[in-house]
PADRENKE-320938 format. One record per residue (C-alpha): residue in three letters; x, y, z; residue number from 0. Coordinates in Angstrom, 3 decimals. Layout:
<nodes>
NODE    r        xx        yy        zz    k
NODE  ALA         X         Y         Z  NUM
...
</nodes>
This chain:
<nodes>
NODE    r        xx        yy        zz    k
NODE  MET   -70.302   180.401   132.158    0
NODE  LYS   -72.792   177.567   132.189    1
NODE  THR   -75.404   176.975   129.522    2
NODE  SER   -77.373   174.318   127.646    3
NODE  LEU   -78.019   174.555   123.877    4
NODE  PRO   -80.731   172.204   122.718    5
NODE  LEU   -81.781   171.059   119.228    6
NODE  ILE   -78.242   170.532   118.146    7
NODE  ARG   -76.465   167.438   116.835    8
NODE  LEU   -72.826   166.533   116.368    9
NODE  CYS   -73.301   164.799   113.064   10
NODE  ALA   -69.790   163.604   112.267   11
NODE  VAL   -66.084   163.934   113.381   12
NODE  THR   -62.864   163.056   111.580   13
NODE  ALA   -59.248   164.202   111.579   14
NODE  SER   -56.129   164.420   109.468   15
NODE  LEU   -52.516   163.801   110.259   16
NODE  PRO   -49.310   164.627   108.387   17
NODE  SER   -47.809   161.377   106.997   18
NODE  SER   -44.325   162.423   108.308   19
NODE  SER   -43.382   161.347   111.798   20
NODE  GLN   -40.618   162.375   114.251   21
NODE  CYS   -39.589   159.536   116.562   22
NODE  MET   -38.379   160.825   120.014   23
NODE  ALA   -35.639   158.221   120.124   24
NODE  ASP   -33.997   160.042   117.167   25
NODE  LEU   -33.462   163.135   119.370   26
NODE  ALA   -31.188   161.223   121.802   27
NODE  GLU   -28.102   162.670   119.985   28
NODE  HIS   -29.478   166.223   120.593   29
NODE  PHE   -30.752   165.939   124.151   30
NODE  GLY   -29.042   162.845   125.502   31
NODE  GLU   -30.415   159.284   125.620   32
NODE  LEU   -31.303   159.348   129.297   33
NODE  GLU   -33.234   162.641   129.039   34
NODE  VAL   -35.204   161.361   126.068   35
NODE  LYS   -36.089   158.165   127.873   36
NODE  ARG   -37.120   160.220   130.929   37
NODE  ILE   -39.423   162.498   128.924   38
NODE  VAL   -40.926   159.616   126.920   39
NODE  HIS   -41.651   157.679   130.077   40
NODE  SER   -43.298   160.627   131.771   41
NODE  THR   -45.311   161.942   128.830   42
NODE  GLY   -46.089   158.657   127.088   43
NODE  ILE   -45.184   160.245   123.824   44
NODE  GLU   -42.872   158.241   121.582   45
NODE  ALA   -43.473   160.054   118.302   46
NODE  ILE   -45.171   163.107   116.885   47
NODE  ARG   -46.546   163.965   113.456   48
NODE  VAL   -44.702   166.789   111.655   49
NODE  ALA   -46.313   168.892   108.971   50
NODE  GLY   -43.156   169.954   107.083   51
NODE  ASP   -44.317   171.999   104.052   52
NODE  LEU   -47.959   171.316   104.831   53
NODE  THR   -49.967   174.257   106.203   54
NODE  THR   -52.896   174.433   108.627   55
NODE  GLY   -55.131   175.095   105.601   56
NODE  ASP   -53.869   171.955   103.918   57
NODE  LEU   -54.565   169.722   106.943   58
NODE  CYS   -57.955   171.300   107.589   59
NODE  PHE   -58.835   170.953   103.872   60
NODE  ALA   -57.919   167.206   103.951   61
NODE  ALA   -59.899   166.574   107.082   62
NODE  ALA   -62.969   168.519   105.793   63
NODE  GLN   -62.921   166.906   102.409   64
NODE  HIS   -62.600   163.445   103.975   65
NODE  LEU   -65.636   164.221   106.197   66
NODE  LEU   -67.818   165.607   103.413   67
NODE  THR   -67.032   162.685   101.175   68
NODE  PHE   -67.515   160.001   103.791   69
NODE  THR   -70.881   161.455   104.953   70
NODE  GLU   -71.963   162.284   101.381   71
NODE  THR   -72.653   165.885   102.438   72
NODE  ASP   -73.285   168.329    99.649   73
NODE  PRO   -70.852   171.288   100.209   74
NODE  ALA   -73.652   173.600    99.014   75
NODE  GLY   -75.544   172.646   102.186   76
NODE  VAL   -72.865   173.996   104.527   77
NODE  ASP   -73.942   177.416   105.968   78
NODE  ALA   -70.809   178.256   107.985   79
NODE  VAL   -67.191   177.228   108.386   80
NODE  VAL   -65.419   177.929   111.611   81
NODE  VAL   -61.684   177.169   112.068   82
NODE  VAL   -59.917   177.019   115.440   83
NODE  THR   -56.206   177.525   114.983   84
NODE  GLN   -53.090   179.107   116.603   85
NODE  THR   -51.092   178.779   113.386   86
NODE  PRO   -53.159   180.336   110.484   87
NODE  ASP   -51.587   180.315   107.028   88
NODE  ASP   -51.680   184.057   107.137   89
NODE  LEU   -52.521   186.730   109.645   90
NODE  MET   -55.436   187.796   107.532   91
NODE  PRO   -57.843   186.663   106.154   92
NODE  GLY   -57.251   183.334   107.887   93
NODE  VAL   -58.026   179.703   107.113   94
NODE  ALA   -61.834   179.607   107.137   95
NODE  VAL   -62.349   181.793   104.088   96
NODE  GLN   -59.627   179.775   102.308   97
NODE  LEU   -61.546   176.573   102.999   98
NODE  GLN   -64.761   178.159   101.553   99
NODE  HIS   -62.976   178.439    98.245  100
NODE  ARG   -61.022   175.135    98.339  101
NODE  LEU   -64.023   173.100    99.310  102
NODE  GLY   -66.329   174.711    96.826  103
NODE  LEU   -68.721   176.020    99.524  104
NODE  SER   -71.347   178.619    98.690  105
NODE  LYS   -70.209   182.277    98.779  106
NODE  ASP   -73.099   182.869   101.188  107
NODE  VAL   -71.424   181.019   104.036  108
NODE  VAL   -70.200   182.621   107.254  109
NODE  ALA   -66.468   182.024   107.444  110
NODE  PHE   -64.111   183.031   110.267  111
NODE  ASP   -61.208   181.804   112.510  112
NODE  ILE   -61.026   181.540   116.246  113
NODE  ASN   -57.524   181.964   117.719  114
NODE  TYR   -57.412   179.315   120.433  115
NODE  GLY   -55.541   176.288   121.614  116
NODE  CYS   -56.128   173.442   124.010  117
NODE  SER   -59.722   174.377   124.882  118
NODE  GLY   -60.369   175.368   121.290  119
NODE  TYR   -62.591   172.386   120.214  120
NODE  ILE   -65.057   173.098   123.007  121
NODE  TYR   -65.029   176.814   122.021  122
NODE  GLY   -65.694   175.806   118.433  123
NODE  LEU   -68.596   173.590   119.411  124
NODE  TYR   -70.038   176.438   121.432  125
NODE  GLN   -69.683   178.801   118.503  126
NODE  ALA   -71.131   176.390   116.026  127
NODE  ALA   -74.117   175.649   118.326  128
NODE  MET   -74.766   179.417   118.765  129
NODE  LEU   -74.702   179.982   114.997  130
NODE  ILE   -77.401   177.305   114.611  131
NODE  ARG   -79.488   178.402   117.628  132
NODE  ALA   -79.416   181.973   116.363  133
NODE  GLY   -81.438   180.689   113.359  134
NODE  GLY   -79.109   181.754   110.562  135
NODE  CYS   -77.365   178.409   109.999  136
NODE  HIS   -78.565   174.801   109.754  137
NODE  ARG   -75.196   173.088   109.188  138
NODE  VAL   -71.770   174.281   110.432  139
NODE  LEU   -68.419   172.862   109.398  140
NODE  LEU   -66.050   173.125   112.428  141
NODE  CYS   -62.337   172.593   111.790  142
NODE  THR   -59.385   172.670   114.146  143
NODE  GLY   -55.807   172.667   113.016  144
NODE  ASP   -52.277   173.530   114.006  145
NODE  VAL   -48.791   173.117   112.559  146
NODE  ILE   -47.360   173.982   115.888  147
NODE  SER   -44.022   172.290   115.083  148
NODE  LYS   -43.199   175.468   113.038  149
NODE  LEU   -43.265   177.513   116.301  150
NODE  LEU   -41.110   175.233   118.416  151
NODE  ASN   -37.613   176.088   119.563  152
NODE  SER   -35.597   173.103   118.471  153
NODE  SER   -33.424   173.353   121.605  154
NODE  ASP   -36.404   173.349   123.996  155
NODE  ARG   -36.979   169.714   124.850  156
NODE  HIS   -40.058   170.444   126.949  157
NODE  VAL   -42.026   171.516   123.862  158
NODE  ARG   -40.216   169.770   121.005  159
NODE  MET   -40.872   166.319   122.499  160
NODE  VAL   -44.520   166.980   123.225  161
NODE  PHE   -46.356   168.931   120.551  162
NODE  GLY   -47.436   167.500   117.235  163
NODE  ASP   -49.340   168.698   114.134  164
NODE  ALA   -52.929   167.634   113.226  165
NODE  ALA   -56.276   168.894   112.061  166
NODE  SER   -59.899   167.828   112.455  167
NODE  ALA   -63.282   168.470   110.901  168
NODE  SER   -66.710   168.152   112.548  169
NODE  LEU   -70.237   168.624   111.199  170
NODE  VAL   -72.581   170.332   113.606  171
NODE  GLU   -76.282   170.448   112.591  172
NODE  ALA   -79.723   171.384   113.845  173
NODE  GLY   -81.158   168.233   115.480  174
NODE  GLU   -82.787   166.667   118.493  175
NODE  ASP   -79.778   166.424   120.827  176
NODE  ARG   -78.298   168.976   123.300  177
NODE  PHE   -74.927   170.416   124.194  178
NODE  ASP   -74.176   171.415   127.875  179
NODE  PHE   -71.206   173.743   128.483  180
NODE  VAL   -69.177   175.019   131.368  181
NODE  ILE   -66.329   177.488   130.390  182
NODE  ARG   -63.830   179.446   132.438  183
NODE  SER   -61.034   181.920   131.551  184
NODE  ASP   -58.129   183.242   133.588  185
NODE  GLY   -55.969   185.638   131.690  186
NODE  SER   -53.656   186.167   134.662  187
NODE  GLY   -51.761   183.037   133.493  188
NODE  ARG   -51.653   183.991   129.844  189
NODE  THR   -47.801   184.008   129.800  190
NODE  HIS   -47.489   180.445   131.105  191
NODE  LEU   -48.315   179.101   127.611  192
NODE  ASN   -47.991   181.578   124.818  193
NODE  THR   -46.374   182.595   121.546  194
NODE  PRO   -45.154   186.249   121.638  195
NODE  LEU   -45.791   188.623   118.777  196
NODE  ARG   -43.785   191.831   118.547  197
NODE  TYR   -44.673   194.602   116.171  198
NODE  ALA   -41.923   196.913   114.914  199
NODE  ARG   -41.963   200.491   116.142  200
NODE  ASP   -40.437   201.928   113.088  201
NODE  SER   -41.763   202.652   109.570  202
NODE  THR   -41.238   199.072   108.310  203
NODE  GLY   -44.517   198.008   109.876  204
NODE  SER   -43.286   194.513   110.223  205
NODE  GLY   -43.761   192.013   113.133  206
NODE  ARG   -41.799   189.190   114.663  207
NODE  LEU   -43.339   185.954   115.837  208
NODE  GLY   -41.522   184.209   118.687  209
NODE  HIS   -41.261   180.538   119.739  210
NODE  LEU   -43.957   178.789   121.670  211
NODE  HIS   -43.215   179.064   125.405  212
NODE  MET   -44.622   176.749   128.048  213
NODE  HIS   -44.116   176.889   131.864  214
NODE  GLY   -44.950   173.227   132.417  215
NODE  ALA   -45.219   173.300   136.175  216
NODE  GLU   -47.777   176.130   136.104  217
NODE  ILE   -49.858   174.410   133.374  218
NODE  MET   -49.795   171.164   135.391  219
NODE  ARG   -50.962   172.953   138.555  220
NODE  PHE   -53.673   174.803   136.676  221
NODE  ALA   -54.969   171.502   135.055  222
NODE  LEU   -54.773   169.399   138.230  223
NODE  ASP   -56.600   172.096   140.297  224
NODE  GLY   -59.170   173.043   137.663  225
NODE  VAL   -60.178   170.088   135.583  226
NODE  PRO   -61.753   167.844   138.260  227
NODE  ALA   -63.732   170.825   139.676  228
NODE  LEU   -64.917   171.836   136.226  229
NODE  ILE   -66.125   168.341   135.243  230
NODE  SER   -67.929   168.004   138.599  231
NODE  GLU   -69.602   171.315   137.979  232
NODE  LEU   -70.708   170.251   134.488  233
NODE  LEU   -72.092   166.982   135.712  234
NODE  ASP   -74.029   168.714   138.459  235
NODE  PHE   -75.349   171.241   135.870  236
NODE  CYS   -76.667   168.569   133.535  237
NODE  ASP   -77.783   166.225   136.353  238
NODE  ARG   -75.368   163.364   135.636  239
NODE  GLN   -73.136   161.213   137.747  240
NODE  LYS   -69.741   160.054   136.602  241
NODE  SER   -71.019   156.559   136.355  242
NODE  ASP   -73.582   157.768   133.814  243
NODE  ILE   -70.898   158.911   131.346  244
NODE  PRO   -69.273   156.175   129.198  245
NODE  LEU   -66.661   158.468   127.737  246
NODE  PHE   -64.455   161.265   129.126  247
NODE  ALA   -62.523   162.675   126.230  248
NODE  LEU   -59.976   165.080   127.684  249
NODE  HIS   -57.366   167.240   125.896  250
NODE  GLN   -54.518   164.864   125.238  251
NODE  ALA   -51.781   166.927   126.922  252
NODE  ASN   -49.562   164.066   128.060  253
NODE  GLY   -49.882   160.624   129.639  254
NODE  PHE   -48.725   161.530   133.096  255
NODE  MET   -51.201   164.404   133.459  256
NODE  LEU   -54.131   162.451   132.135  257
NODE  ASN   -53.439   159.450   134.331  258
NODE  TYR   -53.200   161.737   137.384  259
NODE  LEU   -56.472   163.402   136.464  260
NODE  ARG   -58.219   160.079   135.849  261
NODE  LYS   -57.156   158.664   139.194  262
NODE  SER   -57.990   161.811   141.129  263
NODE  MET   -61.541   161.820   139.574  264
NODE  GLY   -62.010   158.079   140.154  265
NODE  ILE   -62.695   157.358   136.441  266
NODE  ASP   -62.091   153.907   135.078  267
NODE  LYS   -59.412   153.424   132.352  268
NODE  SER   -61.900   152.259   129.847  269
NODE  ALA   -63.926   155.454   130.207  270
NODE  MET   -61.070   157.901   129.812  271
NODE  PRO   -58.747   156.861   126.873  272
NODE  ILE   -55.223   158.117   126.487  273
NODE  ASP   -53.893   158.352   122.867  274
NODE  VAL   -50.744   160.387   122.669  275
NODE  ARG   -48.040   157.694   122.050  276
NODE  SER   -47.724   158.204   118.275  277
NODE  VAL   -49.186   161.741   117.750  278
NODE  GLY   -48.306   163.863   120.785  279
NODE  ASN   -50.201   166.853   122.049  280
NODE  THR   -52.135   168.163   119.044  281
NODE  GLY   -53.692   171.230   120.800  282
NODE  PRO   -57.283   172.012   119.714  283
NODE  SER   -57.338   168.897   117.509  284
NODE  SER   -56.542   166.441   120.275  285
NODE  ILE   -60.191   165.794   121.379  286
NODE  PRO   -61.657   165.252   117.896  287
NODE  LEU   -58.517   163.274   116.897  288
NODE  LEU   -59.152   161.007   119.929  289
NODE  LEU   -62.791   160.505   118.789  290
NODE  SER   -61.724   159.842   115.184  291
NODE  ARG   -58.921   157.328   116.144  292
NODE  ARG   -61.266   155.467   118.487  293
NODE  ALA   -63.394   154.690   115.452  294
NODE  GLN   -60.547   152.452   114.238  295
NODE  SER   -60.600   150.212   117.337  296
NODE  SER   -64.197   150.321   118.568  297
NODE  SER   -67.379   149.559   116.639  298
NODE  GLN   -69.557   150.159   119.679  299
NODE  PRO   -71.577   153.446   119.554  300
NODE  THR   -71.053   155.736   122.576  301
NODE  ARG   -74.208   157.150   124.164  302
NODE  GLU   -72.800   160.485   125.407  303
NODE  GLY   -69.507   161.971   126.440  304
NODE  VAL   -67.832   164.672   128.455  305
NODE  LEU   -65.276   166.603   126.448  306
NODE  CYS   -62.799   168.744   128.305  307
NODE  GLY   -60.008   171.054   127.117  308
NODE  PHE   -57.577   172.996   129.285  309
NODE  GLY   -54.482   175.140   128.771  310
NODE  VAL   -53.896   178.260   126.582  311
NODE  GLY   -55.638   181.322   127.954  312
NODE  LEU   -55.401   180.023   130.567  313
NODE  SER   -58.741   178.366   129.988  314
NODE  LEU   -60.931   175.495   130.957  315
NODE  ALA   -63.837   174.318   128.847  316
NODE  ALA   -66.065   171.264   129.123  317
NODE  ALA   -69.123   170.065   127.270  318
NODE  ARG   -71.515   167.125   127.631  319
NODE  VAL   -72.367   166.019   124.138  320
NODE  ASP   -74.803   163.369   122.865  321
NODE  LEU   -72.795   160.962   120.698  322
NODE  LEU   -75.156   158.077   119.913  323
NODE  ARG   -75.809   159.352   116.414  324
NODE  THR   -72.376   160.843   115.708  325
NODE  CYS   -70.433   159.273   112.900  326
NODE  CYS   -66.758   158.973   114.080  327
NODE  ILE   -64.602   158.534   110.915  328
NODE  PRO   -61.040   157.218   111.121  329
NODE  PRO   -58.440   159.892   110.273  330
NODE  VAL   -56.729   160.394   106.922  331
NODE  ASP   -53.010   160.756   106.356  332
NODE  VAL   -51.876   163.861   104.394  333
NODE  PHE   -48.695   163.417   102.227  334
NODE  PRO   -46.247   166.206   101.334  335
NODE  ASP   -47.452   166.467    97.788  336
NODE  ALA   -50.755   167.906    99.095  337
NODE  ALA   -48.997   171.111   100.176  338
NODE  SER   -50.685   174.078    98.638  339
NODE  ARG   -47.556   176.251    98.686  340
</nodes>
């Protein structure tokens, strides 16, 4: 799928992180010091943020409240809230309708969740832009959030030493900019990165949620084969050269993969930041978290950027987004006493 959606603006982006951190070095007793050093060296991840008792709703609420306060946006002016998450607080009704109440949004808002992972931020931008272009909404609050640590098998070092918890909030509005999208899906690889759900066959009507499973080699192959081609297709579609784009914000899977992709595409280090060392792979929040954390170290506005997510689905999704008028707000830490339950 390729499409351009004009008259859209990414107004603001921010993120939230649990205040609690898990240092990878502390896992040496469990996995062995040499193995921990090997994984840290290959992934570039030295620590992750861990939600503990905080829920996805808590983290999304903190990010959204931070964004609305910083931008002085009246909650009554939000027409829709869309949440991208793989770890909702409940199977139904989900996180978005909870945020409508907690944030004091109008009861007239559209509120729904999207169940997606690594490409989820691009899917969320696409959904937000479509709501605005359809004419029913002027301003959409887009949140991403996962407490993926709650799904990890503590004995599986390949996931426990990679995935961290985070959330983000973005404000998408009607405006004078344009979003360009290229999106692909391949369900034949769905079991390479998944969390199984099994429903009981008896009268109890209960279900059992499994641990997150990742076939790392297959995900690596999928990303290395698909991401460069997808980004080239997007640049051709919107008539851009790589040298025209000052920022390539890719899903922050791990340092090794991102460096390999950067070199294979011939992109300069300064144009493709890597920020996983202290937060890990935060799924659908990794791209907006990257934009948010860059605001702490760079005061220079970025003209435009290519955003690209890849993984769960299996899916690939990329967007060219105007960023010159986007307010990137440093993230907020969320402490345990903010837990709603």
